[in-house]
C-alpha positions in Angstrom: 0.2 0.0 -0.1 1.8 3.1 -1.3 1.4 5.6 1.1 2.9 9.3 1.8 2.6 11.4 4.9 0.6 14.6 4.7 0.2 17.6 7.4 -3.3 15.8 8.1 -2.2 12.1 8.1 -1.9 9.7 5.2 -2.8 9.7 1.5 -2.8 6.6 -0.4 -2.9 5.7 -4.0 -5.9 4.4 -6.1 -6.0 3.6 -9.6 -9.8 4.6 -9.4 -10.1 7.5 -7.4 -6.3 8.8 -7.5 -5.4 10.4 -4.1 -6.8 9.3 -0.8 -6.2 11.4 2.4 -6.8 9.2 5.8 -6.1 11.4 9.3 -3.8 9.7 11.4 -6.9 7.9 13.3 -8.4 6.3 9.9 -4.6 5.5 9.2 -4.4 3.6 12.4 -7.6 1.4 12.0 -6.2 1.1 8.3 -3.4 -0.7 9.7 -5.1 -3.1 11.9 -4.3 -6.6 11.4 -7.8 -6.6 11.3 -8.3 -4.4 8.6 -5.7 -5.8 6.4 -7.0 -9.2 6.0 -9.2 -7.6 3.7 -6.6 -8.0 1.4 -6.7 -11.6 1.2 -10.4 -11.5 0.1 -11.0 -11.2 -3.9 -13.9 -8.3 -4.2 -15.5 -10.5 -7.6 -15.5 -13.6 -5.6 -14.3 -16.2 -8.1 -14.7 -13.7 -11.3 -10.5 -14.4 -11.6 -11.0 -17.3 -13.2 -13.2 -15.6 -16.3 -11.6 -12.2 -16.0 -7.8 -12.5 -14.9 -7.1 -8.7 -13.7 -10.1 -9.4 -12.0 -7.7 -10.2 -8.5 -8.9 -7.0 -6.4 -9.8 -6.8 -2.9 -12.3 -5.9 -0.2 -9.1 -3.5 1.1 -8.6 -1.6 -2.1 -13.0 -1.4 -2.3 -13.2 0.0 0.9 -10.5 2.5 0.5 -12.6 3.2 -2.5 -15.7 3.5 -0.8 -14.4 5.6 1.7 -13.2 8.0 -0.8 -16.2 9.1 -2.3 -17.8 9.7 1.2 -15.2 11.8 1.6 -16.4 13.5 -1.5 -20.3 13.6 -0.6 -19.6 15.1 2.3 -17.2 17.9 1.4 -20.7 18.4 -0.8 -22.3 18.8 2.2 -20.5 21.0 4.0 -23.6 23.6 4.4 -25.7 20.7 5.9 -25.5 21.2 9.3 -23.5 18.3 9.6 -20.7 18.5 12.4 -17.1 17.4 12.7 -18.2 14.5 14.8 -20.8 13.0 12.2 -19.2 13.4 9.3 -16.2 11.5 11.0 -18.3 8.6 11.9 -19.8 8.2 8.9 -16.2 8.2 7.0 -15.5 5.6 9.5 -18.5 3.4 8.8 -17.7 3.7 5.1 -14.1 2.4 5.2 -15.2 -0.6 7.5 -18.7 -1.3 6.1 -17.5 -4.8 4.0 -15.5 -5.6 7.1 -17.3 -8.5 8.0 -17.1 -10.5 4.7 -16.8 -13.9 4.4 -13.9 -15.8 2.6 -14.9 -15.6 -1.0 -18.0 -13.3 -0.1 -21.5 -13.7 -0.7 -20.6 -17.5 -1.9 -19.5 -18.5 1.8 -21.8 -16.3 3.7 -25.2 -18.0 1.8 -23.8 -21.4 2.2 -27.2 -22.1 4.7 -29.9 -21.0 2.0 -28.3 -23.5 -0.7 -30.8 -26.3 -1.9 -29.1 -29.5 -3.3 -30.0 -30.6 -6.2 -31.7 -34.0 -5.0 -33.3 -31.6 -2.4 -35.0 -29.5 -5.5 -36.0 -32.8 -7.2 -37.5 -34.4 -4.1 -38.5 -31.8 -1.9 -39.8 -29.4 -4.7 -37.2 -26.9 -4.0 -37.6 -27.0 0.0 -34.2 -27.7 1.6 -33.2 -29.8 4.7 -29.7 -29.6 6.3 -28.8 -32.4 8.0 -27.5 -31.2 11.9 -27.8 -27.9 11.3 -29.4 -25.3 13.3 -27.3 -22.3 13.7 -26.5 -20.8 10.4 -24.0 -18.2 9.7 -24.4 -14.8 10.5 -24.9 -12.3 7.8 -21.8 -10.3 6.9 -23.0 -7.0 8.6 -23.8 -8.8 11.7 -20.7 -10.4 11.7 -18.4 -7.0 10.5 -20.6 -5.6 14.0 -19.1 -8.2 15.9 -15.6 -7.8 14.3 -15.4 -4.2 15.0 -16.3 -5.0 18.9 -14.5 -7.9 19.8 -10.9 -7.6 17.8 -9.2 -5.4 19.8 -6.8 -4.0 17.5 -10.0 -2.3 15.6 -11.7 -1.9 18.6 -9.0 0.6 19.9 -8.4 1.9 16.7 -12.1 3.6 16.7 -12.0 4.6 20.4 -13.2 1.9 21.9 -16.5 -0.2 22.3 -19.3 1.9 22.1 -17.7 3.9 19.7 -17.3 0.7 17.9 -21.4 0.1 18.2 -22.2 3.5 16.3 -19.9 2.8 13.5 -21.5 -0.7 12.9 -25.1 0.9 13.5 -24.4 3.3 10.8 -22.9 0.6 8.2 -25.9 -1.7 8.6 -28.7 0.9 8.8 -29.5 -0.3 12.4 -32.9 1.0 13.6 -31.8 3.8 15.7 -29.2 4.9 13.3 -29.3 8.2 11.2 -31.4 6.5 8.1 -30.9 9.2 6.2 -27.1 9.7 6.4 -27.1 6.2 6.8 -28.1 5.6 2.6 -24.8 7.1 1.9 -23.9 3.5 2.7 -26.8 1.3 1.7 -29.3 2.2 -0.7 -30.1 2.3 -4.0 -28.0 5.2 -4.7 -25.1 4.4 -2.2 -20.9 5.1 -1.9 -20.6 1.2 -1.7 -22.2 0.3 -5.3 -20.3 3.5 -6.7 -17.1 2.1 -5.7 -17.8 -1.3 -6.9 -19.4 -1.0 -10.2 -16.3 1.4 -11.3 -14.1 -0.9 -9.8 -15.0 -4.4 -11.3 -15.5 -3.0 -14.4 -12.1 -1.5 -14.5 -11.0 -4.7 -13.6 -13.0 -7.3 -15.9 -12.2 -4.9 -19.0 -15.9 -3.7 -19.6 -17.6 -0.7 -20.2 -21.1 -1.5 -18.8 -20.1 0.3 -14.9 -18.4 3.6 -16.3 -21.0 5.9 -14.8 -20.9 9.2 -14.4 -18.9 9.7 -10.7 -18.4 13.4 -10.6 -21.8 14.7 -12.4 -23.6 12.4 -9.1 -21.5 13.3 -6.3 -22.1 17.2 -7.4 -25.6 16.6 -7.3 -26.2 15.2 -3.8 -28.0 17.4 -1.3 -30.2 17.0 1.7 -33.4 18.9 2.2 -34.5 21.0 5.0 -36.3 17.8 6.6 -32.7 15.9 6.0 -33.6 14.3 3.3 -30.8 13.1 1.1 -31.4 12.9 -3.0 -29.8 14.1 -6.6 -30.6 17.1 -8.1 -32.9 16.8 -11.5 -30.5 18.0 -13.7 -28.2 14.7 -12.6 -31.7 12.6 -13.3 -29.7 10.9 -16.7 -26.4 10.1 -14.5 -28.8 8.6 -11.8 -30.8 6.8 -14.3 -28.1 5.3 -16.2 -26.0 4.5 -13.2 -29.0 2.0 -11.9 -29.2 0.8 -15.8 -25.3 0.3 -15.2 -26.4 -2.3 -12.6 -28.0 -4.5 -14.4 -25.7 -4.6 -17.3 -23.0 -5.6 -14.9 -24.7 -8.3 -13.3 -25.3 -9.7 -16.8 -22.3 -9.7 -18.4 -20.0 -9.9 -15.3 -21.4 -11.1 -12.1 -24.0 -13.9 -13.6 -21.6 -14.4 -16.1 -22.4 -17.9 -17.3 -19.1 -19.4 -16.8 -18.1 -17.9 -13.4 -21.5 -18.2 -12.1 -21.6 -22.2 -12.9 -18.0 -21.9 -10.9 -19.7 -20.2 -7.7 -22.4 -22.7 -7.6 -20.5 -25.3 -7.8 -18.5 -24.3 -4.9 -21.8 -23.7 -3.2 -23.0 -27.1 -3.8 -19.4 -27.9 -2.6 -19.5 -26.3 0.6 -22.8 -26.9 1.5 -22.3 -30.9 0.9 -18.9 -31.3 2.9 -20.4 -28.6 6.0 -23.0 -31.5 6.2 -20.8 -34.7 5.8 -18.9 -33.3 9.4 -16.0 -34.8 7.6 -14.4 -31.2 7.3 -14.9 -30.0 11.4 -11.5 -29.1 11.2 -11.7 -27.0 8.4 -14.6 -25.4 7.9 -16.9 -24.1 10.3 -19.7 -25.5 11.5 -22.2 -23.3 12.3 -22.7 -19.6 13.0 -21.8 -19.6 16.6 -18.0 -21.4 15.7 -18.1 -18.3 12.9 -18.6 -15.7 15.4 -15.6 -17.9 18.0 -13.5 -17.5 14.5 -14.0 -13.7 14.1 -14.1 -13.0 17.7 -10.4 -14.3 18.1 -6.9 -14.5 16.8 -8.3 -17.5 13.6 -9.9 -14.2 12.1 -6.3 -13.5 10.4 -6.5 -17.2 8.6 -10.8 -16.4 7.7 -9.7 -15.6 4.1 -10.1 -16.8 0.9 -7.4 -19.4 1.5 -9.5 -20.8 4.4 -12.0 -22.1 1.3 -9.4 -22.5 -0.8 -7.9 -25.4 1.9 -11.7 -27.2 1.8 -11.6 -27.3 -2.0 -7.8 -28.9 -2.2 -8.6 -31.6 0.2 -11.7 -32.8 -1.3 -10.7 -32.6 -4.5 -7.7 -34.8 -3.1 -9.4 -37.2 -0.5 -13.0 -37.3 -0.8 -14.6 -40.1 -1.6 -18.4 -39.1 -1.9 -18.3 -39.1 -6.0 -20.1 -35.3 -6.1 -17.8 -33.9 -4.0 -14.6 -35.1 -5.6 -16.5 -34.0 -8.8 -17.6 -30.6 -7.9 -13.8 -29.9 -6.0 -12.0 -31.3 -9.1 -13.7 -29.0 -11.3 -13.1 -26.2 -9.5 -9.2 -27.2 -8.9 -8.4 -28.0 -12.3 -10.6 -25.5 -13.6 -12.9 -27.0 -15.6 -16.7 -25.3 -15.8 -19.8 -26.9 -15.6 -21.2 -27.0 -18.4 -24.0 -24.5 -19.0 -27.0 -27.1 -20.5 -29.2 -24.1 -20.9 -30.7 -20.9 -19.6 -34.1 -19.5 -19.4 -35.4 -15.9 -19.3 -34.5 -12.3 -19.0 -36.8 -8.9 -18.7 -39.7 -10.1 -17.2 -42.8 -8.1 -15.2 -42.2 -8.5 -11.4 -46.0 -9.2 -11.3 -45.6 -12.5 -13.4 -45.2 -15.5 -11.6 -46.0 -18.0 -14.0 -43.0 -17.4 -16.5 -40.7 -19.3 -19.2 -37.9 -19.4 -16.5 -40.1 -20.7 -13.3 -42.1 -23.3 -16.5 -38.6 -24.5 -16.8 -37.2 -24.9 -13.4 -40.6 -26.8 -12.6 -39.7 -29.0 -15.7 -36.3 -29.8 -14.4 -37.8 -30.9 -11.0 -40.1 -33.3 -12.6 -37.5 -34.7 -15.3 -33.9 -34.6 -13.9 -33.8 -37.7 -11.9 -34.7 -40.1 -15.0 -32.2 -37.9 -16.9 -29.6 -38.2 -14.9 -30.4 -42.2 -14.7 -30.7 -42.5 -18.6 -27.5 -40.9 -19.0 -25.5 -42.8 -15.9 -25.1 -40.2 -14.3 -25.1 -38.6 -10.5 -27.8 -36.0 -10.0 -25.7 -34.3 -8.2 -24.0 -33.3 -10.9 -26.4 -31.1 -12.0 -26.7 -27.4 -10.8 -30.2 -26.2 -10.9 -29.9 -22.5 -10.0 -31.2 -19.1 -10.2 -29.4 -16.2 -9.5 -31.5 -13.2 -7.6 -33.4 -11.4 -10.1 -32.0 -8.2 -10.6 -34.6 -4.8 -9.9 -34.0 -1.5 -12.1 -35.0 -0.2 -8.7 -35.3 -1.6 -5.1 -39.3 -0.8 -5.6 -41.5 -0.1 -8.4 -44.3 2.0 -9.3 -46.9 -0.9 -8.1 -45.5 -1.4 -4.8 -48.3 -1.2 -2.5 -48.8 0.7 0.8 -49.7 -2.8 2.5 -46.5 -4.4 1.2 -44.7 -0.8 2.5 -45.9 -1.3 5.9 -44.3 -4.9 6.0 -40.6 -3.1 5.6 -38.3 -2.5 8.5 -37.7 1.1 9.3 -34.5 0.6 7.2 -35.8 -0.8 3.8 -38.0 1.8 3.8 -35.7 4.5 2.2 -33.9 2.2 -0.7 -35.1 4.9 -3.7 -33.5 7.3 -5.0 -34.8 10.6 -4.7 -34.8 13.9 -7.3 -35.4 17.2 -6.3 -37.8 18.8 -8.9 -37.2 22.4 -9.6 -39.1 24.4 -7.7 -39.2 22.0 -4.7 -37.7 21.8 -1.4 -38.2 18.2 -0.5 -37.3 15.3 -2.9 -39.3 12.9 -5.0 -38.7 9.1 -5.7 -37.4 8.4 -9.1 -39.8 5.9 -10.0 -42.5 8.6 -10.0 -41.1 10.6 -12.1 -43.2 10.7 -15.2 -40.9 10.5 -18.1 -38.1 8.8 -16.5 -36.9 5.5 -17.9 -37.0 3.7 -14.3 -40.3 4.7 -14.2 -40.9 2.4 -17.2 -38.7 0.0 -16.4 -39.6 0.1 -12.3 -41.6 -2.9 -12.8 -39.2 -5.1 -14.6 -36.9 -7.5 -13.1 -33.6 -9.3 -14.8 -34.4 -13.1 -13.9 -33.0 -16.5 -15.4 -32.7 -20.0 -14.9 -29.6 -22.0 -15.0 -29.0 -25.8 -15.7 -25.2 -26.6 -15.5 -23.4 -30.5 -15.8 -20.4 -31.1 -13.5 -18.4 -33.5 -15.6 -14.9 -33.3 -16.4 -14.6 -36.3 -18.6 -17.9 -36.2 -20.4 -17.8 -36.8 -24.3 -19.1 -33.7 -26.4 -21.5 -35.8 -28.7 -23.4 -37.4 -25.1 -23.1 -33.6 -24.1 -25.1 -32.3 -26.6 -27.6 -35.1 -26.7 -28.2 -34.6 -23.0 -28.7 -31.0 -23.7 -31.1 -31.4 -26.7 -33.3 -33.5 -23.9 -32.9 -30.2 -21.4 -34.1 -28.0 -24.0 -37.3 -29.3 -25.1 -38.1 -28.4 -21.1 -38.2 -25.4 -21.8 -40.6 -25.6 -24.6 -44.0 -24.2 -24.5 -46.8 -26.4 -24.6 -48.7 -27.1 -27.9 
């Protein structure tokens, strides 16, 4: 980490934002072993297996989010925010990812993975043997880390201050919900950085948003509502569209997502097997023990890699061994078919959902015919991507069900002549208003088999394609 001394602290050079200035107090946080762990967590998970330069870390991303937060706060100098609150927001931006798992969401969400055999026998309901305490989400884990790790807790000024910072980056009830939007919302500093950083690393143009114009347009209303000036409406729309395109091209890339699904299925299987208790956390209590003590230093991507390597080398379960070998040898799961695209949220009966049901009905017979284990098939659907967090058809009853911290997710826009901002999905003529009831949703079926012959693969694909055909 190249840095130089400045009269007010340290300056770090970043390939996205240039100079990033930190105060001495912030530099102490960055220099803790707890924060330095983020160097060993790749921002894009297994994206580097497709995009060779996508090896950038959560460490660099966290500094980028911090830099964007500093710029926004500088633009809000006349908003009445005091120095102490600004310092807390800077620290919250710096630490917003401190609780990320090895390979980030890939490991964090192992408890929600449904194995293929569960899909075909239980209509998609997962049954996890012996697991009663799931892994905590990364924000909860982040709060635990900054309060329990002595180095970072001391650097922040004690446990009470650590609690305040954790509440801000988690948008807990009691924290200022408007200011927390700068860290977690539709237009937050997190997304503004990762779209640019991930696009540059992957070598694609889809995340190249108009950052300067957006940051210069952010302001606070007399009642404390955050929003952007109407003149930046196009930039805000571009930002929301860029997020969808980045998911389509990078985050949900067929090969990247295939590798990640294979790893999710592998981790779920080895965790349930109890043969890897010396390598893989059994439950949420075990995770908290790791992250509250000295073992946190080793809780990096290598933590998962060690599980993969052992499974590939030693495991006698044919499915576990096959999944692990495809990761070690970089032999991508073969995409048999993808169904879906942009569709309306209100439709529950879509080609993608019909295809998934056909897969549930037919996979067992398909596997038997071709002498394959049903666990070699990966039936998966990435989380649907919305053009906005809430569309214009979102009802009052639905809104009342949301947690307080979830009600302010939308980008707000200051219209000419109005002192308070309006939701972007309510602005007539906005592209996002037109698209706000649309989602990008797909279902995929993969096959993991290193040695399958091309003609056999094509026969299987031909059978699977029939499942996607509309009824005559």
